[in-house]
mmCIF file of the C-alpha atoms, coordinates in Angstrom:
data_MODEL
# 
_entry.id   MODEL 
# 
loop_
_atom_site.group_PDB 
_atom_site.id 
_atom_site.type_symbol 
_atom_site.label_atom_id 
_atom_site.label_alt_id 
_atom_site.label_comp_id 
_atom_site.label_asym_id 
_atom_site.label_entity_id 
_atom_site.label_seq_id 
_atom_site.pdbx_PDB_ins_code 
_atom_site.Cartn_x 
_atom_site.Cartn_y 
_atom_site.Cartn_z 
_atom_site.occupancy 
_atom_site.B_iso_or_equiv 
_atom_site.pdbx_formal_charge 
_atom_site.auth_seq_id 
_atom_site.auth_comp_id 
_atom_site.auth_asym_id 
_atom_site.auth_atom_id 
_atom_site.pdbx_PDB_model_num 
ATOM 1  C CA . MET A 1 1  ? 31.446 2.326  3.087  1.00 0.00 ? 1  MET A CA 1 
ATOM 2  C CA . ARG A 1 2  ? 28.496 4.339  1.875  1.00 0.00 ? 2  ARG A CA 1 
ATOM 3  C CA . ILE A 1 3  ? 24.879 3.163  2.122  1.00 0.00 ? 3  ILE A CA 1 
ATOM 4  C CA . GLU A 1 4  ? 22.049 4.193  -0.158 1.00 0.00 ? 4  GLU A CA 1 
ATOM 5  C CA . ILE A 1 5  ? 18.356 3.387  0.219  1.00 0.00 ? 5  ILE A CA 1 
ATOM 6  C CA . ASP A 1 6  ? 15.795 3.109  -2.549 1.00 0.00 ? 6  ASP A CA 1 
ATOM 7  C CA . THR A 1 7  ? 12.658 4.049  -0.614 1.00 0.00 ? 7  THR A CA 1 
ATOM 8  C CA . GLU A 1 8  ? 10.502 3.250  -3.654 1.00 0.00 ? 8  GLU A CA 1 
ATOM 9  C CA . ARG A 1 9  ? 11.526 -0.407 -3.351 1.00 0.00 ? 9  ARG A CA 1 
ATOM 10 C CA . CYS A 1 10 ? 11.201 -0.678 0.438  1.00 0.00 ? 10 CYS A CA 1 
ATOM 11 C CA . ILE A 1 11 ? 8.328  -2.950 1.483  1.00 0.00 ? 11 ILE A CA 1 
ATOM 12 C CA . GLY A 1 12 ? 8.744  -2.405 5.224  1.00 0.00 ? 12 GLY A CA 1 
ATOM 13 C CA . THR A 1 13 ? 9.731  -5.878 6.444  1.00 0.00 ? 13 THR A CA 1 
ATOM 14 C CA . GLY A 1 14 ? 12.114 -4.355 8.986  1.00 0.00 ? 14 GLY A CA 1 
ATOM 15 C CA . GLN A 1 15 ? 14.973 -6.801 8.433  1.00 0.00 ? 15 GLN A CA 1 
ATOM 16 C CA . CYS A 1 16 ? 17.368 -3.876 8.154  1.00 0.00 ? 16 CYS A CA 1 
ATOM 17 C CA . ALA A 1 17 ? 16.305 -2.215 11.409 1.00 0.00 ? 17 ALA A CA 1 
ATOM 18 C CA . MET A 1 18 ? 16.372 -5.537 13.275 1.00 0.00 ? 18 MET A CA 1 
ATOM 19 C CA . ASN A 1 19 ? 19.878 -6.384 12.075 1.00 0.00 ? 19 ASN A CA 1 
ATOM 20 C CA . ALA A 1 20 ? 21.471 -2.929 12.175 1.00 0.00 ? 20 ALA A CA 1 
ATOM 21 C CA . PRO A 1 21 ? 19.433 -0.607 14.418 1.00 0.00 ? 21 PRO A CA 1 
ATOM 22 C CA . GLN A 1 22 ? 22.349 1.824  14.622 1.00 0.00 ? 22 GLN A CA 1 
ATOM 23 C CA . VAL A 1 23 ? 22.119 2.364  10.873 1.00 0.00 ? 23 VAL A CA 1 
ATOM 24 C CA . PHE A 1 24 ? 18.450 1.837  9.904  1.00 0.00 ? 24 PHE A CA 1 
ATOM 25 C CA . TYR A 1 25 ? 15.125 2.833  11.426 1.00 0.00 ? 25 TYR A CA 1 
ATOM 26 C CA . LEU A 1 26 ? 11.681 1.640  10.410 1.00 0.00 ? 26 LEU A CA 1 
ATOM 27 C CA . PRO A 1 27 ? 8.982  4.054  11.621 1.00 0.00 ? 27 PRO A CA 1 
ATOM 28 C CA . ASP A 1 28 ? 5.516  2.767  12.458 1.00 0.00 ? 28 ASP A CA 1 
ATOM 29 C CA . GLU A 1 29 ? 3.802  5.562  10.536 1.00 0.00 ? 29 GLU A CA 1 
ATOM 30 C CA . ASP A 1 30 ? 4.602  4.615  6.956  1.00 0.00 ? 30 ASP A CA 1 
ATOM 31 C CA . GLY A 1 31 ? 6.857  1.564  7.271  1.00 0.00 ? 31 GLY A CA 1 
ATOM 32 C CA . VAL A 1 32 ? 9.502  2.938  4.915  1.00 0.00 ? 32 VAL A CA 1 
ATOM 33 C CA . VAL A 1 33 ? 13.067 2.589  6.118  1.00 0.00 ? 33 VAL A CA 1 
ATOM 34 C CA . GLU A 1 34 ? 15.031 5.644  7.200  1.00 0.00 ? 34 GLU A CA 1 
ATOM 35 C CA . LEU A 1 35 ? 18.791 5.710  6.950  1.00 0.00 ? 35 LEU A CA 1 
ATOM 36 C CA . LEU A 1 36 ? 20.285 6.898  10.234 1.00 0.00 ? 36 LEU A CA 1 
ATOM 37 C CA . ASP A 1 37 ? 23.924 6.750  9.161  1.00 0.00 ? 37 ASP A CA 1 
ATOM 38 C CA . PRO A 1 38 ? 24.936 6.615  5.476  1.00 0.00 ? 38 PRO A CA 1 
ATOM 39 C CA . ALA A 1 39 ? 28.599 6.090  6.425  1.00 0.00 ? 39 ALA A CA 1 
ATOM 40 C CA . PRO A 1 40 ? 28.562 3.858  9.523  1.00 0.00 ? 40 PRO A CA 1 
ATOM 41 C CA . ALA A 1 41 ? 31.520 3.343  11.816 1.00 0.00 ? 41 ALA A CA 1 
ATOM 42 C CA . PRO A 1 42 ? 33.559 0.171  11.276 1.00 0.00 ? 42 PRO A CA 1 
ATOM 43 C CA . ALA A 1 43 ? 31.838 -1.531 14.224 1.00 0.00 ? 43 ALA A CA 1 
ATOM 44 C CA . TYR A 1 44 ? 28.470 -1.377 12.411 1.00 0.00 ? 44 TYR A CA 1 
ATOM 45 C CA . ARG A 1 45 ? 29.537 -2.186 8.867  1.00 0.00 ? 45 ARG A CA 1 
ATOM 46 C CA . GLY A 1 46 ? 29.135 -5.945 9.174  1.00 0.00 ? 46 GLY A CA 1 
ATOM 47 C CA . SER A 1 47 ? 25.573 -5.666 10.431 1.00 0.00 ? 47 SER A CA 1 
ATOM 48 C CA . ALA A 1 48 ? 24.798 -3.103 7.696  1.00 0.00 ? 48 ALA A CA 1 
ATOM 49 C CA . ARG A 1 49 ? 26.059 -5.555 5.055  1.00 0.00 ? 49 ARG A CA 1 
ATOM 50 C CA . ASP A 1 50 ? 23.937 -8.307 6.613  1.00 0.00 ? 50 ASP A CA 1 
ATOM 51 C CA . ALA A 1 51 ? 20.888 -6.030 6.526  1.00 0.00 ? 51 ALA A CA 1 
ATOM 52 C CA . ALA A 1 52 ? 21.444 -5.305 2.833  1.00 0.00 ? 52 ALA A CA 1 
ATOM 53 C CA . THR A 1 53 ? 21.746 -9.017 2.086  1.00 0.00 ? 53 THR A CA 1 
ATOM 54 C CA . LEU A 1 54 ? 18.585 -9.838 4.033  1.00 0.00 ? 54 LEU A CA 1 
ATOM 55 C CA . CYS A 1 55 ? 16.447 -7.109 2.451  1.00 0.00 ? 55 CYS A CA 1 
ATOM 56 C CA . PRO A 1 56 ? 13.834 -8.988 0.374  1.00 0.00 ? 56 PRO A CA 1 
ATOM 57 C CA . ALA A 1 57 ? 13.211 -5.932 -1.808 1.00 0.00 ? 57 ALA A CA 1 
ATOM 58 C CA . ASN A 1 58 ? 16.898 -5.220 -2.477 1.00 0.00 ? 58 ASN A CA 1 
ATOM 59 C CA . ALA A 1 59 ? 16.286 -1.644 -1.379 1.00 0.00 ? 59 ALA A CA 1 
ATOM 60 C CA . ILE A 1 60 ? 19.708 -1.234 0.267  1.00 0.00 ? 60 ILE A CA 1 
ATOM 61 C CA . ALA A 1 61 ? 22.855 -0.586 -1.749 1.00 0.00 ? 61 ALA A CA 1 
ATOM 62 C CA . ILE A 1 62 ? 26.311 -0.740 -0.181 1.00 0.00 ? 62 ILE A CA 1 
ATOM 63 C CA . ARG A 1 63 ? 29.119 1.171  -1.864 1.00 0.00 ? 63 ARG A CA 1 
ATOM 64 C CA . GLU A 1 64 ? 32.602 0.342  -0.660 1.00 0.00 ? 64 GLU A CA 1 
ATOM 65 C CA . ASP A 1 65 ? 35.039 3.256  -0.563 1.00 0.00 ? 65 ASP A CA 1 
# 
């Protein structure tokens, strides 16, 4: 799995960081998601997929290896 973020699309709702805090971080300063781990461990892949699905701006892309 490989994760990509389109920061131009991010609207800062924080769904990603709430669902997969090991993978995504939403700073208070600008509210644009930061990717902590572009290739998460298997234990975090399900929550990363959920975060991508829940993103209202479709700013998260999941690429399966």
